[in-house]
Structures are given as C-alpha cells and as structure tokens.
VOTOR-532508 format. One line per 2 residues: their letters; for each residue x, y negated, z of N, C-alpha, C. Coordinates in Angstrom, 3 decimals. Each point is the difference from the previous one (the first is absolute). Layout:
! residues N
a> X/Y/Z/X/Y/Z/X/Y/Z  ...
! end
This chain:
! residues 317
ml> -23.968/2.019/-19.137/0.621/0.722/1.130/0.722/-0.941/0.963  0.537/-1.106/-0.537/0.726/-0.942/0.855/-0.928/-0.586/1.068
vv> -1.180/-0.444/-0.441/-0.967/-0.587/0.934/-0.428/1.025/1.043  -0.219/1.236/-0.456/-0.407/1.076/0.916/1.070/0.230/1.065
ni> 1.271/0.028/-0.427/1.093/0.236/0.945/0.195/-1.167/0.959  -0.247/-1.230/-0.464/0.081/-1.155/0.894/-1.081/0.095/1.077
ii> -1.211/0.398/-0.425/-1.100/0.166/0.958/0.322/1.104/0.999  0.538/1.127/-0.517/0.387/1.112/0.887/1.040/-0.464/1.006
ll> 0.989/-0.776/-0.450/1.062/-0.501/0.875/-0.573/-0.876/1.113  -0.860/-0.938/-0.361/-0.559/-0.923/0.989/-0.926/0.711/0.986
vs> -0.851/0.886/-0.516/-0.912/0.755/0.866/0.790/0.908/0.939  1.058/0.634/-0.532/0.828/0.903/0.812/0.722/-0.760/1.105
lf> 0.480/-1.208/-0.307/0.650/-0.827/1.021/-0.991/-0.352/1.114  -1.225/-0.332/-0.394/-1.042/-0.309/0.988/-0.280/1.222/0.874
li> -0.128/1.174/-0.637/-0.323/1.219/0.745/1.137/0.435/0.917  1.244/-0.143/-0.474/1.132/0.455/0.816/0.133/-0.875/1.246
ik> -0.366/-1.281/-0.111/0.022/-0.881/1.158/-1.088/0.406/0.994  -1.198/0.330/-0.520/-1.102/0.439/0.862/0.340/1.310/0.706
fs> 0.578/0.943/-0.746/0.394/1.273/0.608/1.106/-0.220/1.039  0.879/-0.964/-0.273/1.075/-0.302/0.951/-0.570/-0.586/1.289
dm> -1.003/-0.883/-0.144/-0.661/-0.550/1.183/-0.619/1.119/0.844  -0.656/0.942/-0.687/-0.598/1.141/0.691/1.074/0.818/0.706
fv> 1.128/0.189/-0.684/1.115/0.773/0.538/0.556/-0.667/1.260  0.178/-1.328/-0.060/0.531/-0.741/1.150/-0.927/0.128/1.208
da> -1.296/-0.228/-0.221/-0.962/0.079/1.102/-0.028/1.396/0.630  -0.009/1.024/-0.868/-0.072/1.375/0.506/1.274/0.388/0.736
at> 1.145/-0.316/-0.609/1.277/0.367/0.623/0.226/-0.775/1.294  -0.439/-1.259/0.019/0.126/-0.797/1.219/-0.851/0.588/1.123
si> -1.190/0.496/-0.343/-0.866/0.630/1.002/0.649/1.237/0.595  0.688/0.775/-0.854/0.710/1.181/0.493/1.090/-0.416/0.977
ae> 0.759/-1.040/-0.371/1.075/-0.479/0.876/-0.557/-0.551/1.311  -1.086/-0.754/-0.102/-0.604/-0.580/1.196/-0.543/1.084/0.926
gf> -0.474/1.091/-0.606/-0.508/1.113/0.800/1.073/0.599/0.886  1.262/-0.143/-0.432/1.123/0.508/0.792/0.671/-1.119/0.804
kv> -0.684/-1.174/0.087/0.464/-1.131/0.810/1.396/-0.469/-0.391  0.157/-0.272/-1.298/1.276/-0.488/-0.520/0.051/-1.522/0.134
pk> 1.122/-0.609/0.453/0.115/-1.456/0.166/-0.223/-0.762/-1.308  -0.428/-1.268/0.104/-0.285/-0.824/-1.177/1.203/-0.143/-0.927
iv> 1.164/-0.286/0.569/1.169/-0.221/-0.848/0.366/1.264/-0.771  -0.228/1.163/0.624/0.283/1.263/-0.690/-0.987/0.199/-1.143
ia> -1.274/-0.352/0.242/-0.997/0.094/-1.066/0.383/-0.926/-1.150  0.472/-1.206/0.334/0.388/-0.966/-1.033/1.178/0.505/-0.819
lt> 1.000/0.552/0.690/1.225/0.452/-0.679/-0.187/1.319/-0.738  -1.025/0.765/0.380/-0.171/1.321/-0.617/-1.323/0.130/-0.732
va> -1.092/0.180/0.741/-1.290/0.295/-0.626/-0.413/-1.074/-0.991  -0.085/-1.269/0.470/-0.423/-1.081/-0.893/0.978/-0.169/-1.151
af> 1.300/0.032/0.312/1.011/-0.201/-1.041/0.045/1.157/-0.990  0.088/1.223/0.514/0.155/1.156/-0.881/-1.251/0.247/-0.829
ct> -1.170/-0.200/0.622/-1.241/0.262/-0.730/-0.236/-1.020/-1.103  0.387/-1.260/0.233/-0.154/-0.984/-1.068/0.995/0.243/-1.127
ca> 0.997/0.851/0.259/0.956/0.387/-1.048/-0.493/1.199/-0.815  -1.127/0.565/0.387/-0.512/1.182/-0.700/-0.146/-0.218/-1.509
pe> -0.534/-1.153/-0.453/-0.081/-0.202/-1.450/1.369/0.006/-0.665  0.980/-0.690/0.619/1.344/-0.053/-0.570/0.640/1.386/-0.054
la> -0.211/0.796/1.072/0.577/1.343/0.033/-0.586/0.879/-1.105  -1.322/-0.049/-0.151/-0.657/0.801/-1.036/0.455/-0.429/-1.391
is> 0.086/-1.316/-0.222/0.436/-0.518/-1.294/1.455/0.373/-0.261  0.827/-0.044/1.035/1.416/0.342/-0.149/0.182/1.451/-0.432
fn> -0.713/0.916/0.651/0.082/1.415/-0.372/-0.479/0.215/-1.434  -1.114/-0.633/-0.348/-0.544/0.174/-1.346/0.917/-0.574/-1.071
si> 0.577/-1.158/0.260/0.844/-0.639/-1.000/1.335/0.726/-0.158  0.588/0.486/1.108/1.261/0.749/-0.094/-0.217/1.327/-0.720
ss> -1.065/0.695/0.362/-0.259/1.304/-0.622/-0.301/-0.133/-1.490  -0.498/-1.176/-0.425/-0.289/-0.199/-1.421/1.120/-0.731/-0.731
gn> 1.116/-0.236/0.707/1.183/-0.575/-0.640/-0.030/-1.509/-0.171  -0.851/-0.697/0.744/-0.087/-1.465/-0.096/0.818/-0.646/1.113
ad> 1.329/0.005/-0.169/0.907/-0.480/1.043/-0.200/-1.482/0.295  -0.238/-0.805/-1.043/-0.171/-1.440/0.211/-1.181/-0.288/0.922
mt> -1.085/0.743/-0.193/-1.177/-0.207/0.834/0.263/0.439/1.432  0.770/1.064/0.161/0.351/0.496/1.332/0.776/-1.049/0.786
la> 1.036/-0.553/-0.616/0.837/-0.991/0.673/-0.746/-1.319/0.191  -0.769/-0.396/-1.015/-0.766/-1.243/0.110/-0.997/0.081/1.140
nv> -0.568/1.178/0.185/-0.973/0.228/1.061/0.591/-0.320/1.363  1.225/0.437/0.250/0.647/-0.203/1.299/0.661/-1.371/0.095
ig> 0.758/-0.375/-1.027/0.679/-1.299/0.020/-1.022/-1.135/0.078  -1.030/0.090/-0.841/-1.023/-1.038/0.004/-0.744/-0.079/1.319
ss> -0.370/1.159/0.553/-0.724/0.018/1.278/0.853/-0.574/1.131  1.289/0.325/0.013/0.893/-0.492/1.054/0.103/-1.520/-0.043
ii> 0.027/-0.558/-1.212/0.084/-1.458/-0.166/-1.328/-0.665/0.363  -1.088/0.519/-0.553/-1.328/-0.578/0.226/-0.392/0.067/1.476
ni> 0.277/1.132/0.647/-0.388/0.174/1.403/0.577/-1.083/0.903  1.269/-0.338/-0.223/0.645/-0.998/0.858/-0.266/-1.415/-0.494
ll> 0.410/-0.288/-1.224/-0.028/-1.378/-0.486/-1.407/-0.526/-0.234  -0.894/0.836/-0.518/-1.358/-0.462/-0.272/-0.919/0.191/1.213
ii> -0.070/1.246/0.500/-0.963/0.306/1.062/0.370/-0.666/1.322  1.249/0.161/0.449/0.397/-0.661/1.248/0.048/-1.512/-0.203
gi> 0.403/-0.429/-1.200/0.022/-1.427/-0.299/-1.375/-0.619/0.160  -1.021/0.614/-0.603/-1.376/-0.499/0.108/-0.475/0.068/1.454
sa> 0.296/1.114/0.680/-0.436/0.175/1.391/0.590/-1.068/0.908  1.279/-0.334/-0.208/0.656/-1.023/0.820/-0.595/-1.381/-0.256
iv> -0.440/-0.243/-1.236/-0.643/-1.275/-0.326/-1.373/-0.082/0.667  -0.738/1.126/-0.025/-1.317/0.052/0.646/0.140/-0.231/1.503
kp> 0.965/0.688/0.604/0.254/-0.166/1.429/1.423/0.455/0.311  0.846/-0.886/0.541/1.374/0.388/0.334/0.043/1.291/0.815
ik> 0.924/0.888/-0.374/0.065/1.329/0.606/1.076/0.041/1.093  -0.431/0.280/1.221/0.937/0.118/1.113/0.575/1.419/0.033
lk> 1.305/0.095/0.266/0.669/1.298/0.028/0.461/0.341/1.413  -0.156/1.259/0.359/0.459/0.459/1.305/1.504/0.279/-0.043
er> 0.613/-0.008/1.172/1.446/0.225/0.108/0.394/1.339/-0.602  -0.844/1.024/0.219/0.290/1.332/-0.538/0.051/-0.009/-1.526
ti> -0.925/-0.723/-0.608/-0.040/-0.085/-1.461/1.258/-0.676/-0.535  0.439/-1.044/0.685/1.189/-0.747/-0.423/1.263/0.841/0.155
rk> 0.115/0.705/1.119/1.228/0.749/0.290/0.067/1.357/-0.696  -1.152/0.617/-0.257/0.012/1.371/-0.505/-0.610/0.138/-1.406
el> -1.223/-0.445/-0.175/-0.736/0.318/-1.224/0.471/-0.788/-1.217  0.256/-1.308/0.176/0.506/-0.791/-1.121/1.398/0.464/-0.446
pf> 0.941/0.260/0.932/1.298/0.538/-0.427/-0.128/1.355/-0.682  -0.940/0.841/0.463/-0.235/1.308/-0.613/-0.416/-0.169/-1.459
ll> -0.954/-0.899/-0.232/-0.467/-0.257/-1.361/1.117/-0.548/-0.874  0.775/-0.933/0.529/1.099/-0.590/-0.769/1.056/1.042/-0.341
mi> 0.305/0.882/0.951/0.997/1.042/-0.231/-0.458/0.978/-1.086  -1.249/0.455/0.081/-0.520/0.953/-0.989/-0.078/-0.646/-1.378
tt> -0.391/-1.274/-0.063/-0.058/-0.703/-1.284/1.394/-0.149/-0.588  0.998/-0.261/0.845/1.385/-0.127/-0.467/0.518/1.328/-0.540
vf> -0.322/1.090/0.699/0.395/1.335/-0.472/-0.622/0.279/-1.366  -1.283/-0.307/-0.141/-0.705/0.177/-1.279/0.661/-0.827/-1.103
yf> 0.366/-1.227/0.321/0.645/-0.901/-0.968/1.269/0.630/-0.563  0.855/0.519/0.862/1.269/0.558/-0.460/-0.163/1.378/-0.656
ll> -0.987/0.781/0.445/-0.225/1.307/-0.624/-0.479/-0.142/-1.441  -0.882/-0.957/-0.247/-0.554/-0.168/-1.347/0.874/-0.855/-0.902
nd> 0.733/-0.936/0.589/0.750/-0.976/-0.788/1.357/0.542/-0.466  -0.042/1.016/-0.873/1.236/0.588/-0.520/0.790/-1.000/-0.835
sf> -0.695/-0.931/-0.653/0.669/-0.985/-0.851/0.824/-0.991/0.823  -0.234/-0.036/1.312/0.791/-0.872/0.864/1.443/0.485/0.059
fn> 0.163/1.324/-0.036/1.334/0.589/0.069/0.588/0.245/-1.396  -0.875/0.211/-0.987/0.436/0.250/-1.379/-0.981/-0.686/-0.942
tk> 0.427/-1.074/-0.631/-0.903/-0.811/-0.822/-0.623/0.780/-1.156  0.628/1.106/-0.413/-0.526/0.793/-1.107/-0.963/1.104/0.466
ai> -0.111/0.175/1.300/-0.838/1.074/0.541/-1.478/-0.374/-0.067  -0.846/1.032/-0.109/-1.449/-0.183/0.040/-0.463/0.220/1.433
ns> -0.766/-0.930/0.520/-0.477/0.117/1.381/-0.862/1.252/0.163  0.321/0.804/0.998/-0.728/1.255/0.201/0.029/0.415/1.467
ls> -0.925/0.873/0.333/-0.051/0.621/1.322/0.008/1.504/-0.196  0.943/0.678/0.631/0.130/1.448/-0.132/-0.738/0.705/1.126
rv> -0.052/1.324/-0.077/-0.639/0.784/1.065/0.717/-0.233/1.337  1.326/-0.145/-0.031/0.757/-0.281/1.226/-0.414/-1.341/0.581
dg> -0.195/-0.995/-0.870/-0.466/-1.316/0.456/-1.370/0.121/0.670  -0.868/0.817/-0.599/-1.321/0.221/0.559/0.076/0.601/1.394
ii> 0.908/0.956/0.180/0.185/0.644/1.309/0.511/-1.014/1.025  0.909/-0.885/-0.426/0.529/-1.038/0.893/-1.132/-0.913/0.484
li> -0.889/-0.368/-0.919/-1.127/-0.863/0.363/-0.932/0.704/0.987  -0.223/1.294/-0.204/-0.867/0.760/0.905/0.633/0.098/1.390
iw> 1.316/0.144/0.059/0.703/0.048/1.289/-0.195/-1.317/0.757  0.074/-1.110/-0.717/-0.250/-1.303/0.626/-1.429/-0.077/0.519
fi> -0.916/0.584/-0.738/-1.403/-0.014/0.435/-0.175/0.820/1.276  0.687/1.119/0.089/-0.056/0.829/1.210/0.526/-0.795/1.200
af> 1.079/-0.759/-0.215/0.549/-0.839/1.072/-1.034/-1.034/0.446  -0.713/-0.563/-0.959/-1.045/-0.979/0.310/-1.123/0.651/0.806
cl> -0.384/1.211/-0.377/-1.049/0.728/0.726/0.412/0.280/1.439  1.262/0.344/0.208/0.491/0.244/1.352/-0.116/-1.263/0.848
yi> 0.263/-1.152/-0.615/-0.145/-1.280/0.698/-1.465/-0.225/0.391  -0.915/0.303/-0.939/-1.432/-0.178/0.267/-0.453/0.886/1.163
fs> 0.477/1.242/0.020/-0.363/0.917/1.080/0.482/-0.539/1.349  1.159/-0.654/-0.005/0.518/-0.569/1.253/-0.900/-1.140/0.483
ia> -0.566/-0.772/-0.951/-0.944/-1.067/0.367/-1.252/0.602/0.630  -0.508/1.060/-0.632/-1.231/0.641/0.471/0.145/0.473/1.441
rr> 1.182/0.504/0.349/0.216/0.485/1.357/0.052/-1.144/1.014  0.532/-1.159/-0.444/0.207/-1.113/0.938/-1.207/-0.923/0.143
hk> -0.934/0.070/-0.953/-1.089/-0.979/-0.008/-1.374/0.659/0.015  -0.159/0.968/0.834/-1.287/0.688/0.092/-1.111/-0.905/0.520
ed> 0.385/-1.079/0.666/-1.026/-0.884/0.546/-0.741/-0.772/-1.087  0.551/-0.041/-1.239/-0.650/-0.727/-1.091/-0.991/0.870/-0.758
si> -0.262/1.182/0.519/-0.812/0.955/-0.741/-1.412/-0.506/-0.278  -0.532/0.388/-1.161/-1.371/-0.329/-0.384/-0.841/1.236/0.263
in> -1.190/-0.199/0.610/-0.755/1.186/0.422/-1.384/0.105/-0.638  -0.313/-0.881/-0.949/-1.324/0.034/-0.615/0.094/0.196/-1.516
pk> 0.255/1.213/-0.447/0.097/0.255/-1.439/-1.318/-0.257/-0.715  0.087/-0.430/-1.254/-1.185/-0.319/-0.801/-0.797/1.250/-0.350
ft> 0.713/1.126/-0.246/-0.652/1.255/-0.363/0.408/1.102/0.969  -0.806/1.050/0.043/0.402/1.195/0.739/1.127/0.673/-0.785
kk> 0.701/0.917/0.641/1.112/0.673/-0.683/-0.481/0.763/-1.228  -1.164/0.654/0.110/-0.541/0.756/-1.134/-0.340/-0.931/-1.156
qa> -0.672/-1.112/0.303/-0.341/-0.973/-1.037/1.258/-0.578/-0.642  0.982/-0.295/0.838/1.237/-0.603/-0.507/0.737/0.952/-0.938
ii> 0.044/1.282/0.350/0.688/0.985/-0.838/-0.697/0.146/-1.349  -1.335/0.068/0.017/-0.774/0.129/-1.251/0.227/-1.220/-0.889
rt> -0.056/-1.186/0.595/0.197/-1.231/-0.768/1.423/-0.105/-0.537  0.965/0.488/0.781/1.398/-0.012/-0.450/0.181/0.879/-1.236
ii> -0.595/1.191/0.023/0.102/0.926/-1.134/-0.647/-0.596/-1.250  -1.211/-0.562/0.165/-0.699/-0.623/-1.137/0.839/-1.146/-0.570
al> 0.547/-0.826/0.884/0.800/-1.146/-0.442/1.256/0.452/-0.736  0.655/1.037/0.506/1.211/0.515/-0.646/-0.286/0.501/-1.413
vg> -1.074/0.760/-0.142/-0.383/0.507/-1.331/-0.283/-1.178/-0.936  -0.724/-0.994/0.492/-0.310/-1.174/-0.810/1.248/-0.757/-0.417
ii> 0.946/-0.148/0.928/1.249/-0.710/-0.295/0.810/0.728/-1.064  0.078/1.317/0.110/0.772/0.804/-0.959/-0.597/-0.100/-1.406
vt> -1.327/0.142/-0.090/-0.676/-0.047/-1.310/0.135/-1.384/-0.632  -0.284/-1.049/0.774/0.050/-1.348/-0.560/1.428/-0.425/-0.347
sd> 0.991/0.455/0.766/1.391/-0.347/-0.311/0.411/0.579/-1.348  -0.479/1.202/-0.296/0.292/0.627/-1.293/-0.607/-0.834/-1.130
li> -1.221/-0.472/0.197/-0.667/-0.837/-1.001/0.731/-1.331/-0.177  0.483/-0.559/1.098/0.719/-1.275/-0.055/1.269/0.119/-0.839
vd> 0.794/1.030/0.272/1.257/0.189/-0.734/-0.264/0.213/-1.485  -0.920/0.904/-0.322/-0.280/0.315/-1.406/-0.531/-1.212/-0.755
sa> -0.958/-0.715/0.598/-0.592/-1.152/-0.688/0.985/-1.162/-0.098  0.835/-0.197/1.030/0.985/-1.087/-0.021/1.044/0.234/-1.085
vy> 0.452/1.238/-0.136/0.971/0.339/-1.059/-0.615/-0.244/-1.373  -1.254/0.414/-0.176/-0.674/-0.189/-1.286/-0.136/-1.489/-0.334
va> -0.429/-0.807/0.981/-0.171/-1.440/-0.213/1.342/-0.654/-0.328  1.049/0.380/0.724/1.326/-0.567/-0.239/0.488/0.295/-1.412
ea> -0.191/1.251/-0.432/0.437/0.387/-1.338/-0.845/-0.665/-1.083  -1.316/-0.091/0.223/-0.903/-0.589/-0.991/0.266/-1.491/-0.197
ln> 0.331/-0.703/1.077/0.251/-1.437/-0.063/1.477/-0.339/-0.149  0.816/1.038/-0.119/1.451/-0.168/-0.129/0.586/-0.779/1.187
is> -0.521/0.308/1.188/0.481/-0.599/1.235/0.778/1.067/0.769  1.092/-0.404/0.631/0.808/0.979/0.726/-0.750/0.558/1.197
qk> 0.307/1.245/0.339/-0.586/0.620/1.194/0.364/-0.802/1.251  1.168/-0.618/-0.028/0.444/-0.799/1.145/-0.973/-1.140/0.261
ii> -0.408/-0.719/-1.046/-0.914/-1.130/0.161/-1.357/0.466/0.512  -0.551/1.069/-0.618/-1.289/0.528/0.418/0.041/0.428/1.463
am> 1.055/0.750/0.360/0.113/0.529/1.364/0.231/-1.111/1.023  0.832/-0.987/-0.360/0.346/-1.070/0.941/-1.128/-1.007/0.193
ti> -0.997/0.037/-0.850/-1.115/-0.944/0.123/-1.278/0.715/0.426  -0.663/0.633/-0.951/-1.316/0.610/0.265/0.076/1.072/1.076
iv> 0.929/0.949/-0.163/0.042/1.143/0.921/0.517/-0.398/1.374  1.127/-0.725/0.040/0.593/-0.367/1.292/-0.928/-0.903/0.802
ig> -0.513/-1.047/-0.624/-0.883/-0.921/0.719/-1.314/0.700/0.364  -0.511/0.828/-0.919/-1.239/0.725/0.268/0.116/0.946/1.177
ts> 1.079/0.794/0.032/0.163/0.971/1.083/0.476/-0.645/1.298  0.400/-1.274/-0.055/0.424/-0.706/1.212/-1.153/-0.709/0.694
lp> -1.196/0.049/-0.578/-1.150/-0.661/0.606/-0.332/0.524/1.401  0.116/1.327/0.262/-0.249/0.460/1.377/0.947/-0.651/1.012
el> 1.294/-0.091/-0.347/0.969/-0.644/0.889/-0.339/-1.486/0.187  -0.386/-0.647/-1.110/-0.345/-1.418/0.057/-1.164/-0.226/0.955
ti> -1.035/0.816/-0.128/-1.189/-0.137/0.844/0.336/0.212/1.472  0.686/1.115/0.290/0.333/0.334/1.392/0.880/-1.080/0.631
ti> 1.013/-0.461/-0.722/0.959/-0.953/0.555/-0.624/-1.361/0.256  -0.758/-0.529/-0.979/-0.615/-1.318/0.172/-1.045/0.016/1.114
ls> -0.869/1.019/0.012/-1.024/0.091/1.037/0.631/0.161/1.380  1.069/0.799/0.083/0.685/0.198/1.285/0.622/-1.299/0.480
ak> 0.616/-0.761/-0.916/0.618/-1.274/0.369/-1.048/-0.993/0.492  -1.144/-0.071/-0.697/-1.068/-0.926/0.388/-0.535/0.320/1.387
kg> -0.036/1.306/0.339/-0.521/0.427/1.304/1.059/-0.061/1.096  1.235/-0.357/-0.380/1.069/-0.054/0.982/0.611/1.352/0.306
ef> -0.350/1.026/-0.804/0.573/1.343/0.174/1.322/0.063/-0.760  1.012/-0.698/0.537/1.256/-0.159/-0.736/0.787/1.302/-0.114
dm> -0.126/0.874/1.003/0.641/1.318/-0.087/-0.498/0.755/-1.227  -1.323/-0.034/-0.211/-0.588/0.696/-1.129/0.400/-0.661/-1.319
ai> 0.024/-1.335/-0.019/0.307/-0.742/-1.222/1.421/0.276/-0.480  0.978/-0.199/0.871/1.402/0.162/-0.407/0.395/1.474/-0.041
gn> -0.545/0.788/0.939/0.328/1.429/0.036/-0.481/0.725/-1.234  -1.165/-0.383/-0.505/-0.554/0.599/-1.203/0.949/-0.165/-1.181
ii> 0.563/-1.200/-0.172/0.882/-0.278/-1.140/1.362/0.677/0.178  0.549/-0.055/1.210/1.296/0.658/0.249/-0.119/1.499/-0.269
gt> -1.038/0.621/0.581/-0.202/1.430/-0.208/-0.265/0.337/-1.453  -0.789/-0.848/-0.684/-0.327/0.240/-1.402/1.241/-0.016/-0.874
ni> 0.856/-1.006/0.176/1.197/-0.098/-0.839/0.976/1.143/0.254  0.146/0.385/1.260/0.882/1.125/0.316/-0.558/1.281/-0.609
fn> -1.298/0.211/0.124/-0.638/1.184/-0.585/0.108/-0.019/-1.520  -0.188/-1.179/-0.610/0.117/-0.124/-1.457/1.374/0.438/-0.495
ic> 1.025/-0.535/0.630/1.367/0.285/-0.445/0.397/1.442/0.293  -0.247/0.447/1.228/0.510/1.307/0.429/-0.837/1.186/-0.469
iv> -1.323/-0.166/-0.047/-0.879/1.122/-0.326/-0.634/-0.131/-1.379  -0.616/-1.145/-0.290/-0.648/-0.183/-1.304/1.008/0.188/-1.128
lg> 1.237/-0.430/0.222/1.056/0.200/-1.000/0.877/1.200/0.334  0.414/0.112/1.250/0.948/1.049/0.384/-0.537/1.410/-0.131
lp> -1.260/0.222/0.389/-0.558/1.353/-0.023/-0.164/0.561/-1.414  -0.668/-0.702/-0.931/-0.122/0.559/-1.354/1.335/0.159/-0.710
it> 0.964/-0.891/0.283/1.321/0.137/-0.614/0.695/1.247/0.545  -0.140/0.250/1.282/0.576/1.208/0.594/-0.601/1.251/-0.625
if> -1.277/-0.050/-0.335/-0.689/1.155/-0.589/0.288/0.147/-1.491  -0.126/-1.108/-0.754/0.103/0.075/-1.465/1.399/-0.286/-0.547
gt> 0.866/-0.621/0.806/1.350/-0.273/-0.480/0.202/-1.452/-0.400  1.115/-0.282/-0.672/0.457/-1.353/-0.313/-1.012/-0.828/-0.787
vs> -0.111/-1.263/0.399/-0.806/-0.988/-0.720/0.926/-1.145/-0.382  -0.020/-0.400/-1.261/0.853/-1.097/-0.454/-0.810/-0.967/-0.844
st> 0.480/-1.253/-0.069/-0.730/-1.015/-0.753/0.922/-1.145/-0.384  -0.202/-0.518/-1.212/0.737/-1.187/-0.443/-0.843/-1.262/0.197
af> -1.256/0.179/0.422/-0.919/-1.138/0.139/0.277/-0.827/1.251  0.637/0.623/0.998/0.248/-0.693/1.259/1.488/-0.223/0.205
gl> 0.362/-1.269/0.130/1.407/-0.352/0.139/0.305/-0.699/1.298  1.091/-0.755/-0.006/0.507/-0.651/1.203/-1.004/-0.982/0.593
vd> -0.670/-0.781/-0.852/-0.932/-1.013/0.493/-1.157/0.643/0.777  -0.586/1.056/-0.562/-1.122/0.678/0.662/0.403/0.521/1.371
lm> 1.159/0.645/0.046/0.456/0.586/1.262/0.418/-1.071/0.996  0.545/-1.103/-0.508/0.365/-1.100/0.886/-1.239/-0.610/0.657
vv> -1.107/-0.073/-0.733/-1.226/-0.573/0.563/-0.572/0.917/1.079  0.077/1.323/-0.213/-0.433/0.951/1.031/0.794/-0.229/1.287
ll> 1.320/-0.117/-0.153/0.864/-0.214/1.164/-0.240/-1.377/0.605  -0.192/-1.010/-0.854/-0.240/-1.363/0.480/-1.290/-0.074/0.817
aa> -1.029/0.726/-0.439/-1.275/-0.005/0.728/0.201/0.491/1.433  0.684/1.138/0.151/0.251/0.554/1.341/0.894/-0.932/0.812
ll> 0.974/-0.637/-0.665/0.928/-0.905/0.683/-0.721/-1.259/0.482  -0.890/-0.545/-0.840/-0.756/-1.186/0.404/-0.895/0.300/1.199
lf> -0.659/1.162/-0.036/-0.855/0.392/1.124/0.825/0.121/1.272  1.196/0.564/-0.101/0.886/0.155/1.150/0.455/-1.362/0.532
if> 0.455/-0.869/-0.907/0.513/-1.324/0.407/-1.111/-0.857/0.602  -1.139/-0.068/-0.688/-1.112/-0.820/0.500/-0.538/0.545/1.326
gt> -0.085/1.325/0.091/-0.555/0.611/1.196/0.888/-0.162/1.220  1.307/0.051/-0.195/0.935/-0.068/1.126/0.372/-1.435/0.374
sd> -0.296/-0.966/-0.877/0.419/-1.382/0.258/-0.757/-0.623/1.170  -1.321/0.147/0.021/-0.776/-0.583/1.100/-1.115/0.926/0.480
kk> 0.162/1.300/-0.265/-0.941/1.034/0.452/-1.408/-0.171/-0.561  -0.104/-0.650/-1.144/-1.292/-0.087/-0.685/0.214/-0.384/-1.453
lt> -1.017/0.304/-0.814/0.033/-0.369/-1.415/-0.938/-1.187/-0.161  0.561/-1.157/-0.359/-0.771/-1.235/-0.090/-0.649/-0.165/-1.370
rr> -0.874/-0.993/-0.125/-0.643/-0.296/-1.279/1.033/-0.426/-1.039  0.995/-0.774/0.414/1.049/-0.432/-0.936/0.768/1.199/-0.541
eg> 0.295/0.946/0.887/0.711/1.205/-0.437/-0.875/0.849/-0.921  -1.312/0.021/0.262/-0.931/0.697/-0.872/-0.008/-0.609/-1.393
ii> 0.044/-1.326/-0.071/0.031/-0.694/-1.290/1.278/0.332/-0.754  1.120/0.060/0.706/1.282/0.354/-0.635/-0.087/1.403/-0.604
ml> -0.592/0.944/0.736/-0.161/1.365/-0.506/-0.831/0.009/-1.283  -1.096/-0.755/-0.007/-0.853/-0.056/-1.190/0.743/-0.600/-1.188
lv> 0.796/-1.022/0.240/0.764/-0.619/-1.086/0.993/0.979/-0.607  0.634/0.807/0.843/0.968/0.989/-0.488/-0.679/1.028/-0.901
vv> -1.165/0.506/0.422/-0.688/1.012/-0.795/-0.528/-0.593/-1.306  -0.416/-1.256/0.020/-0.456/-0.656/-1.230/1.153/-0.135/-0.991
vy> 1.159/-0.441/0.482/1.184/-0.137/-0.862/0.403/1.355/-0.577  -0.052/1.034/0.824/0.375/1.337/-0.470/-0.935/0.486/-1.099
yl> -1.302/-0.192/0.182/-0.949/0.460/-1.010/0.080/-0.827/-1.284  0.361/-1.280/0.110/0.247/-0.793/-1.199/1.202/0.570/-0.759
yi> 1.021/0.416/0.744/1.177/0.630/-0.611/-0.372/1.264/-0.749  -0.875/0.828/0.608/-0.425/1.259/-0.640/-0.705/-0.277/-1.325
fl> -0.920/-0.950/0.012/-0.798/-0.280/-1.197/0.809/-0.681/-1.101  1.045/-0.723/0.400/0.797/-0.723/-0.990/1.187/0.791/-0.531
q> 0.174/1.236/0.512/1.106/0.831/-0.463/-0.143/0.344/-1.479
! end
C-alpha cells in the first residue's frame, strides 16, 4: 500500500499542476475578454488561480483535522514563492520594479505578512502557548484581503490603456475549461492529502516535512513556471505581481477562509523560526526591491541561500 500511495501522490501532484495550468489559461482568457490590465491579471487571475491547488488542499486538510499540513501548505508556499522562485528568476534575469510596486504592492505584502506573523505567533507573547489561528484571526485576514482587492480595483480604473484584447479562448470555452479544471483540482487535492498523510504515517515522517517538501514544492510549480518565463520575457509586472498576489492570497484566503468556516487551527510543529523565515522572506523582498528598484542576481543568490539554510534546519530538527 505504501508504494501505491506514493504513486498516487506523485501522479496527483502532476495532475493538479496540469489542471492549474488549464485553470490559469481559462481564467486569464475571461479576464482578457473584459480588457483587464496586465498588472491586474498578474495580481489576481494569475496569482489566485495558481493558488487553486493550495486552496483545495487547505480545505481538505482542515476539514480532515490535519492542522500541520494546513499551516505547512501556506507557510511553505510563502517562503518558497519568494526565496526560491523569485530568487531563481532574479538569477535568470534581474527583475526591474515599477515605482507603483515599490510604493504600494511590496509594503502591502510586508504588512499582511507581519499581521499573519503576530496572529499565529502566540508563543511570542506567551512562551507556554500553542501557536494557533482562531475564527476571528481568519476574519481579520479576509478583511486585509478585501483592502487589497480595493487597491487592485483602483489600478484597473487608472490603467485601462494596458488592456489585453486577444484572449486565448472564447468566453464559452474559457468557462467550460474553468469548470473542468476546478473539478480536477478538487479531486486531485483530496488524493494528495490522503496519500501524503498515509505516506507520512507509514514512514514515520512528520506531516510538516511531507507538506513542506513534496506538497509545497509540487504545488508551487505553476508559480515557478509563470514567474521565470515572465522574467525571461521581460514581463516584470507579471513576474513580481504573480508572487505578491499569490502570497497575499495564500495568507488571507487559503488560510483565512477555511479557518473562518471551520474554526481554530493550532499546531506545535511550527514555531518562532518558521514564522521568522516567512517574515524575513517578505522583508528581504521589500529591502532588495526598494534599494535600487530591481532585484539583482546577487540578491537572488542571497534568497536561495536563506531558503537552503532554512530547509537544512527543518531536516536536522
């Protein structure tokens, strides 16, 4: 059964990435049909749709009582998205940042990450407390997401000249493909959670390790592909906007929404170091981005070194 579940896990990860790609293409076509600006597509459609696997896995893991997998899904993705994906992208080609991104979007991401840090880090205030997120915390995160959406709508109104007018699919085709992709994502996410839990228990490996490696890196492949390809093509709005939007969506919706619905999630697997790295990732992106309005190859290497050190810490615990 162990071998069967490993095969199911790997095949499901492959399928969920394919369904996510389909979802991104279809949803982007819908947005393009309404002449939505590129930066808005990057911050919303591309970012939110690539989070579909994480959202599905988060709902499944919370509803089945696997809190460690739920938190690992978001914490791991937030770290990997910035330190690994942007790090690699900056090494491939230095990423230039627009003034708007520096003044508005990077501070927004840093603020939301800081709020998440203090909401979850109960042990910071009481060393004997177990780190947890309550339904009220979930509502706070959703409120921050609404504020972010209002900012995006303001961009859409001011930058209509950046509109894309050649969607890949017709609206009917895009809607059908979106529905098929959603069903596929939901089914495969259920298989991923069940098989990952079984493998972790069979090999006596913590859910945190399984989630922070196989699941997080596997479900982050859509973001990795979009960001690196966008950077190589010089589409820096899409490259950086995709990651900023993804991390905000991960924290506020992938975690905040199911917690608001199902109630408190707590875990002893994630402590000060894990949360500090999440905050450090957002802080490094902010500092590097605002220092000279671009992310250089040297800064990309620093990001990669940080994520390598963090993962060595996880494995050596």
